[in-house]
C-alpha positions as CSV (number, residue, x, y, z in Angstrom):
1,X,0.0,0.0,0.0
2,X,1.4,3.4,-1.0
3,X,0.3,6.7,0.3
4,X,0.7,9.8,-1.9
5,X,0.4,13.5,-1.0
6,X,-1.5,15.3,-3.9
7,X,-0.5,18.8,-2.9
8,X,1.0,19.7,-6.4
9,X,-2.3,18.9,-8.1
10,X,-4.4,20.7,-5.5
11,X,-2.3,23.9,-5.8
12,X,-2.6,23.8,-9.6
13,X,-6.4,23.4,-9.3
14,X,-6.6,26.4,-6.9
15,X,-4.1,28.5,-8.8
16,X,-1.8,28.8,-5.8
17,X,2.0,28.7,-6.1
18,X,4.2,26.8,-3.7
19,X,5.7,30.0,-2.6
20,X,2.3,31.5,-1.8
21,X,1.3,28.4,0.2
22,X,4.6,28.7,2.2
23,X,3.8,32.4,2.9
24,X,0.2,31.6,3.9
25,X,1.1,28.7,6.2
26,X,4.4,29.9,7.6
27,X,6.1,26.7,6.4
28,X,9.5,26.9,4.8
29,X,9.4,27.0,1.0
30,X,11.6,23.9,0.9
31,X,9.1,22.0,3.0
32,X,6.3,22.8,0.6
33,X,8.5,21.9,-2.4
34,X,9.3,18.6,-0.8
35,X,5.6,17.8,-0.2
36,X,4.9,18.6,-3.8
37,X,7.5,16.1,-5.0
38,X,7.0,12.4,-5.5
39,X,9.6,11.5,-2.9
40,X,7.7,12.3,0.3
41,X,8.5,9.6,2.8
42,X,7.3,11.3,6.0
43,X,5.4,14.3,7.1
44,X,4.2,15.8,10.4
45,X,0.5,15.5,11.0
46,X,0.5,19.1,12.2
47,X,1.8,20.1,8.7
48,X,-0.9,18.3,6.9
49,X,-3.5,19.8,9.2
50,X,-2.2,23.3,8.6
51,X,-2.2,22.8,4.8
52,X,-5.8,21.5,4.9
53,X,-7.0,24.4,7.0
54,X,-5.2,27.0,4.8
55,X,-6.5,25.5,1.6
56,X,-9.9,24.7,3.1
57,X,-9.9,21.1,2.1
58,X,-10.5,17.8,3.9
59,X,-7.6,15.5,4.6
60,X,-9.1,12.9,2.2
61,X,-8.5,15.3,-0.7
62,X,-4.9,15.8,0.2
63,X,-3.9,12.1,0.8
64,X,-4.4,9.3,-1.7
65,X,-3.9,5.6,-0.9
66,X,-2.7,3.7,-4.0
């Protein structure tokens, strides 16, 4: 079972850049960039919660189980 973070797709749909998300959340730009990559192997739950609140999306939209 693989788990994938769909942040890149969501940002594209909403017309938000990675840099803008970093500014809105207070996360480092490198953190947002890493979460948009295909190589995410771990992430803090607090980070996912912050992203979901900022983008006004449910966690189910951000995470995909393959």
